[in-house]
N, C-alpha and C positions, 0 to 999 in steps of 0.2 A: 645531619648537617647542621651546624649551629645557625640561627636565623637573628636577623636584627628588626627590631620594630622601626616603624616609620617614624614616631615622635624622636626615637633617639638618634637616628640618622638625620633629622631635621636640627637637632641640637649641635651635631658634629659640623653641620654644613653652614650653621648661623641663620637659618632661615625659618619661617613659620611653617607649621604644620600643613596649612592649607596651600601654600606655595610650592611646598614639596609634592603635595598630592596631586596638584595640577601638572607639575613636570613630569611625574611619574604616569600617569593617565596620558599624557601628550606623547610619550614614547611607547605606548602600549602596554604598561604594566597595570593589571588589573588589581587596585587596592580599595577597599571599602571604606575604611577610615583610619585615622591616625595610629591606631593599635594593632593595623594589620602587620603581618611579618613578612620578610623577604629574605631569600636564602643569599648566600655570600656570593655566588655567582651572578645573581641578577643585580646585587649592590655593586659590584666590580664593573660589570658592563656599563651599567647606568652613569658611575662616577666618570668612567673614561669616557663615554660621549659628552657627559655634562661640561668635564674638564675641556674638551675640544670645542665645544660649541662656545664657552664662555671667551676663549680668545682665537677666535678665527682670523682676525684681521693680521695681528702681528706677525704670525708665521708666514703670511701670504706676501707680505711687503718685505720681509728678510729674505727669503729665498731666491727671488729673482735677481738681487744684486750681484752685479756682474764680476763675481769672484773669479767664476772659472776663465772669464775672457780677460780678467786683468793679470792673469798669472799664465800666459802662454807658454814660457819655457819650461813649466813643471810638467810637462805632458808624459815624462818617463815614470811618474810615480803612480798613476792610474793602472798599471800593468796588473797589480795584484788586487789590493782592498779595493780601491775604488771601483774598478770594473764590475766586481760582484755586487756591490751596493747600485751600480747604475743599472744592472739588469734587472734587480729585484724592483727597484723603484722605477720601473720603466714606464708602468701605466700611470699611478698616481701624478709624478711630479710634472714640472712646466716643459714645454718642448725644447727648450737649449741643452737639458742633460740629454735628452734622447737623441740629439744629433750627433753629441761627441760620442754617445756609446755606440751609433751607427758607424762612426769613422773607425772607431777600434775595434770593432767586432769582426772583420775579416780575418786577421791572423788566427784565432784559435776558435774556430766553427766547431769542432768535435765537442766542447766543452758541454754545451746545452743539453746533456742526455739524461738529466734529472725530470722528474714529473713537473716541476714548476716551469721549467722552460719548454716543455713538450706541450704545457696546457697553452701558452701564449703563442707557439707557433703553428697551432692547428687552426685552419680556417673556420670550421663549424665543428662545435663540441656537441657529441650526442649524448642526451640525457635519456634515462627510462621516465616513465610516467609517475614513478615513486621513488624518492631516493633519500637516503639518511642525510643530516648536515656533515656528518663525518666524511660521508663518500663524496658527497659535492665538494668540500674543502680539498681533498685530494685531487679530483678532477680539474679544478680551477687552480691548484698549486698556491693555496692560501691556509693560514692558520683557522681552526673552528672558531675560536674566539671572535676572529674578525667577522667571519660570516654570522656568528651570532649578534654581533655589534650592528651589523648592516640590517638584520632582520629585524632588530629591536626599533631601528630608525624607520621601518617600514610598518611597525605595529604588530610584530611577531616575537613573542618570548619562547624561546625554545631551548631545548637541550641538545646536546651533540650528537645523540642517538634518535632523535624524533624524526619522522616520515615527513617529506616535504613533496607537494603535489609538483608536476612538472612545469606548470606556470609559474609558480612562485620560485622554483629554482632557476628558471629562465629570466626573472626580473633581478635575481642575485647577481646572476652572471652579467646581465647587461650593466651593472653597477661597475665592473672591472673591465668592461669594454669587450667581453667576449660574446660572440654570437653562438647561439645553441639552436638545437634541433631536438624534438622530442621523438623518441622512437616508442609507437603504439605497441605495447605487448597483447593488446586485444585483437590483433591482424591474425587471428587463427579463424578462418572462414573455411567450410568444407566445399571442395570442387565438386558439386554434384554432376557436373556435365562430364564428356569423356569424348574419345575419338569414336566415330561411328564402329569402327573395327572392335573397339573395346566393350562396346554396348552389347547386353544380353537381355531377353525376354526377361520380364519379371512378374510374379503375381499381382493383381489388382489388390488394392487396399478400398474395402467398403465399409461404410459406416451406415447403421442401422439408426434411423432418425423417426421423431415422431411424438404424437401426443401420449401423456402417461395412460396406461392401461389400454392402449391399442394393439397389445400383442408383439411387440417387438422383439422381448428377450422369448416368448414363446416361439416366434417363427424361429430365431435362431436356434433355439433347442431342437427344433425338428431338423433344422440343417445339420448341426452338428451331433444329433442323436444324443443329447445330454439332458439334464433337467436342472438349470439354472434358476428358473423363475421360483421353483419351491423353495430354495434357500434364500432368497432374497428377503429382507425384513419389509412386511407391508406389502409385498407381491410387486414391488418396484425395485427397479435397478439403483443402487446408491452410488456406484462409480463406474468408471470406463473399464469395459473388460475388451480384450485382444486375443482373437483365435483366429488359428490357421486351419483351415478346413480343405482335406483333400477330395476331391470329387471323381468318383471313378465308375461311371454307371454308363449304361448304353445310350451313346449319343452326347453323354456329358461327361467330360474329363478336363481335369485342370486343377489348378490350387487356387484358392481365394482368401484372402485376410479380411475377418470382419472385425469391426469395432463398434461394440453396442454401447451407445451413450444413454444416459437416465433420461427420461421423458418429462418428470417433473419441471415447472417453470423456474424452480430455484436453481436448477443445474445448467443454466443457460449459458455459463462461462464455460462448462466442461463439453458441451454440445458444440461450442465454438472452436475448442480444440480438436475435437473429433473430426470437425469438417476441415480444418485446415491440414491436417494429417492424411487425408483420404484423397482417392483418385474418384469414387463414386458414390454418391449418396443414394439408399434406398429408403424411401418416405413412405412409412408405413402408416394408412389411414384406414381406420375401422368403417366397414360399410355401414352399420348402423348409428354411428356417433356422426361422421362426417368431419369436415375441416374444423378443427378447434384451434385455441389461441397457441398451445405449444406447437401445432402443425405449421402455423404461419411463421413461427420463430425460426422451426427447422429450416423453412423455405429461404429464410433472411439469410441465415448463418451459410448455407450451402452456397448462395449466390454471392456472399461476401467473400468466400474463398475461391469462386469461380470454378465450381465443381458440377459436373452434370448429374441430373436427378432423376431416377427411376421412381415409378410408384408401385408399392403393393398394397392393393385394397384387401385388407383383412377381414375375417370374420363373415365371410359371405355364407356362410352356414346358418347364420342366427335368422328368425323369422322377420325382423324388421329390417334386414340388410337390403341396401339399394346402392349397389356400385354406380350406377348411371348418375345418380345424384351426386356421388363424389366426383367424378369426371366433370360433372357440369359445375361443381363449386370450384375445383381447381383450376378452371379455365379464368377465374378472376385474376390468379397469380400467374398466368401466362404459363400454365402447364396445361397444354393441349395434346390430348392422345393422338398417336398416329393414324388411328383409323379416322379420326376427325380431321386429319389434315395437318395435324400438328408435329413436334418431332420430340414429344416425351413418350416413353415406354411405359404401358400400365399393364399389371398382371394381377388378375383376381386368385387369392390364395384364402385357403382356411388352413390355420397353423394347427388347430385342435385336431380337425379332420384329415389333415395332410394331403390338402389338395391344392394344385396348381404349384406345388414347390418344385417340379422338375422344370416347369415352362419358366419360373422366375430365375432359378440357376441357369437355365440356358441363355436367357435374356441377358444376364449379368456378365458371363463369358462372352457374349456376343459384343456387348458394349465395351468390355474390356479389350476386345479383339480389334474394335473400330480405333481405341485411343493408342494403340501400338506403344505399350508402357515398356520402357527399358532402363536399366541401370547399370553401372559398372560394377563388377564383381571384383576384381583384381587390384584393390587398393585399399587404404586405411579407411575402417568404416565410419559412416556419419548417422545417426539417427535422431529420433525425438521422443522426448520422456512423455509417456502417455498417462502414468499415475506412479506415485512413489508413496512409500510408508516406511515406518519403522518397526521393524521386527525384534522381538526381543532375543531370540536364538541367534538371527543372521545379521542383526544390525541394520543399516539403511539398504533398503531395497527397492529398486524402480524397476517399472515395465519401460522396456524401450522397443519401439518401432523401427528397426535398421532400414534406413532409406536407400544406403548404397553401400558397397564394400562388403567384406566378411568380417564380423566381429568374432573374435576369437578370445579363448581363456588366457590370461595373463597380458593382455593388451592395456597399455595405459591411457587414461583418458581425462578429458575436461570437461565439465558439465557443470555451467551457471559458475558458481563461486566455490564449487566443489572440484576435486581431482581426485584419482584414485586408479586402482587397477581391477581388472576383471578376476574375480577369484571364483566365481562360478556363474555358469548359464544355465536357465531351465526353461523348457518350451511351454505353451499354454496347458499341457497336460499336469505338469509338475516333474518331468523327467529332466535329468541332467543331460547336457550336450557340450559337444566341444567347440562348436561354431555355428554361426547363424549367417545366412545371407541376406541379399535386399529383400523388402517386403515381409520380414519376419519378425513377428512379435516375441520377445524373450524378457524373461526376469533377470536382473542383473545384481550380483551380489559383489560389494567391494565399495562402496560410495563410503566417504568420510564424513557425510551428513545428508540430510534429506533434500534432494532438488525439488524444483518447483515443476509442476507439470506443464510441459510446453517449452522446457529448456531445451537446448541443442545439445547431443551427446555426440563429442566429436573425440575420436580415437587419434593421439599423437604418437609420434615414433619416438621422443625423447621424453622420459619421465619427469626428469629434472625440471624441462621447459613446462611441463604441464603443472607442477607444484608451484613454479614463479608466477604462472599466469593466475593461477588459483588465489596464491597469496595477494597478487596486486588487485584482483577483484574484490577478495574480502576487505582488504584495507580501504578501498574506494566505497563499499557498502557500509561500512563501520563508520567513516567520515560523513558519508551521508545521514546516517541515522544520527550521529552526534550534533550534525548541523541543524538536523530536524527538532532534535530534542531541546537544542539550546537557542531557539527562533526566539528573538527579541519581539516583544509585543509593540505596534506601532500605534499611533494615535487613531488610526482608522480603525485598528481592531478594538481600542478602549472605546471608541463611539458605538462600535457594532455590539459591544458586550452591555454598554450602558441602555443602548435602546433594547436589547434583548435579556433586561433584567430579569424576566422570568425564566431564563433558559436553563433547562434541566439535563442531564447526562445519566444515560444509563450504561454503565461500563460493563463490559462482559469479557471473558477470557475462553477462548475456543480452542480446544484439543479434540483432535479425530483421528480415526485410523489411517487415514490416507490424505496425502495432501491436495488432492481434487475436492474431497468433501470439506476440507478447510476452507478454501476459496468459495466453494459453493455457499456455505454458511454464512461466510463473512459478506459477501454481496447480498445475500436474502436480508440479512439483519441490516445492513447500512440502508438499504431500501426503505427501512420502516421509518427512518429518521424524520421528524418535521422540524419546522422552524421553532417550536417550542420544547420538545423532547429529541435531544440527540443521543442516538446510540453510538458508543464509542467502543471499537475491539482494542484492548489495551495489549493483547498477545495472542498469537494465533500459532498454532504447530501442529505438526503430525507425532503421535505417540501418547504414552498414558500421562494421567495426571500427576504431577510431582510436587514435591514441597515447596519448590521454588515457585510454583503456579498459585499455590494456595498462600504463600507468604505475600507474593503481590495482590492478589485479590484482598486480603486483610488490608494491606496498606492502602489501597486504592478504593476499598468499598465496592468491590464488582462481584459478578455472580460468574459462576465456572460452569461453561456448558461440555460435556462430555459426550461426543458422538462415535458411538461404538466403541468407547474406551472406558477405563475405569482407574481409579486412584489406587496407590500402595498403600500398604498397612499404615505406615508412617504419614502419609498425605491425609490418608482419611481421618485418622486421629487427630492431626493438626487442624483438619477444617472443622471437625465436632467441636474442639477446644476453642477456635476463634469464632465459630459460629458463621462459617462461611457457607452460602447456599450451593450446593453442587447439584447439577441437575444432568440426567443421563436420558440419551434418546437413541434411537435407532432409524427414525425416518424423519427425514427433514422438515415436512411441513408441520410437524408437532412442535417442532423448535421455534417455527415461525409463529404458530399458533399462540405458544406460552410467552414468547417474548412481547407479542403484540398486546396480550392482555395484560402483561407487567407494566407497558408503556401507557396503557388507559389510566391507570391511577396516577400516573405522573403529568396527565395533561390539567390545567387550570381549567375548572368546569366554566361553562358558559352560564351567564344569569339572566333571566327572565322575569320581567315584571308581572306580578298578578295583584289584580284588583280586588279587595277583600269586602269593601262596602263603601257607600255614600251617605251622606246626611246633609241635609239642606238647612241653612241658619233662616228661622223665621222670626226670632226675638233676640234682643241684646239686653242683657242686665250688668249693671254697673255695681259692682260690691266693693266697699273699702277694704283695702289691703289685700284683695284679691285680683282686681281688675276687670276687664270685659269678660263675661261669661255669654257663650253663643248657646242660645236656646234653640235645639236642633232637632229636626225629625229624620230618622233614619229610613231613606228610601229603597235603600239595595244592600243585600249582604249583611254586614255584620261589623260594628266599629267597638274597637277594642282600646282601653287604656295603654299608654307606653308604646303603642304601635306607630311607624312611620305614617306620614299623612302630608297632604299639600292641600293648600287653599287656594280654589279657583273662583275668579271673579271674571264674568264675561268671557268665559274659556281661556282666561290668561291665568297662569300659576302665578300666585303673588307671593306664595310662602310655603316653604317646605321644611318640616320638621317633624316633631312626636306631640302627642296629645299628653299633657301635663296631668290633666285630673278630669273626671267623669262623675257627675252628681245625677240622681233621678230622686225627685222630691227632695228630701235632707240628707238622703245618704248616699255614701260613696259606693260606686258601683266600677266593675272591670271591664265590662261589654255590655251593649245594647244590640238587639237584633232589628231586624226590618220591621216596621210598623210602629215603633215606640219611639218615645220622644225622651231627651236627656240635655243635660247641660254639658257643655264642653269649653275647657280652658287649654288654650295651646301654650306650649312652651316659647318663653320671650317674644310674644307676638299678642298686640292688643287691639290693632287696626282692622276690626272685624267689622262688616256689615251685612244688612240683611239681604237675602239672596245669595249669598256666596255658600259655595259647596265646600265641604270637607271629604276629601277622597282618602281613603284607608288602602296603604298599598303594601306589598312585600316583595323581596328579591329570592327566586327560587332558583337553587343552583341546579343544573343540569349536567350530568357527566357527558363527557366528550369521547369521543372514539377515535382510533386512528383509521383513517379511509384506506 
């Protein structure tokens, strides 16, 4: 499309470039200088608005002239042409024409069947949350260029296919005197309740929580009769696992769903999600360690989610085990054992020796029975994303905990900003299943992107509606990202940045195997930021390291952290060519330690003053063309030529500078030790007196560390 330069347009209009730039900016057209280019559509709209603004008064005075009233006998003519004009101009023109149109309207009522007439007759016009200008023009019965003109006056330069937010569309409709109402497409909320007759008992969802290395996963291994802990990097759980266990022993029968959350402090966010998705929390505390920091965090998360807590005191077989001490420590956090008159169930177990496991399971089922857990099965399924990842062979895969309803293969769903259709369901063992009922963890294949752990998974009846809602959410997400990216700096920001002139940034790109690990890594690294060293995550995501990630790191001088992922051959070659720092980890506390070490070097060191020596002025010598020479005796340390010094008189500093020259007898010297005499000449200072003290000092840099 041909473009017009600003200075050429100024010549055509006969105004200066500065005047034209001011006019364009006042109408919302962003131009940087007189050499900026404008497309034909923008120029046409601007010229049309400008022509209307330049002559607003004459048309207003000419139109109200009582021509229609001066010719009453010519009422037969408006039967055809004037009637159409009067209906079209019914909104903007003055009231006299509207009255004449109202008088003539009763004879032909069936004519206004066109969209323009219907828009005017509707009391409230319903608009979606996002609408294009072309669609809005059709609904309002106006031309697209008319709407573009209105938007330009409001400060928006748009094209006919550009998306508008519902609030902006409402403002445009108000300009034409039409009342509107926005239809929210986000009104898809699952109905978790139901009629009592429809409710059926469901298994309890139990979350295992506690401090790192207190035996949570080993305890779960014994219950599931598997061996997960041996396969975990560093012996700790790296992301949430969900397992359904069937108990069929003497006196213990039923089903329990277990969520195993990581115990390391960096996985705080993942533990919080586990608590929100659960019915009961089993807090594992080692009998030899007692209450630790992550134990307290787990208690806080469970209480924030309003979930009952049971305590499993593990490792009772160890020599230094003291279960009674654990009970006493937990009373500080209002977890009082039942045998002590409280309401918390305690169970002493040893996961390695398989002691007390049956009693713990019996207590879990007893507590679940008291909770009377029920769910509706015969309806569309609703669940929560426990974990999500990008699989090379299967695409985006997510672990979903079904909360209610029955999830089947082929069901269309909406989850966050993504929609899809269930292509496959896998249980916790990895076997394919055709459906999953309430309180069942399943792996779902069929997402169009990697969802965020904690998102609601909602099955819908209409796949088209799911795509529409997902598109709306994606458009909103993109607008928020663009708004955040194009945020203009304020005076307050400038002042803050000036004050923080030594502000430094460590930019990182985080890629991990699953979404939960991404969030945990990001939160852990952001907590390392200080007022002087800011850690900024440019990009986070699940999946392998791609060429796009490397190019972003190269452009922004960032390092790439890969957690249980590796780069492809091309990405690796590109990283080596550009000198990008790629770091790979399998345990999160190694990431935190390395980033903390890297941040240490970016901190400005602290400076400490160190006194090197002192000399007392005992005699003064005045030498022509040299000045005053202080005959001094070194009382402490060592005095060196060229060093920083201060002259102290009666405990008051009268001079701070450098030693220009030092002589001993007739020779120039560089330093004098304690107990010797020398002549000292100070740089640019002559007012020296007997009894003054020359103090030699230096500034020693002390490296700082992030606490």
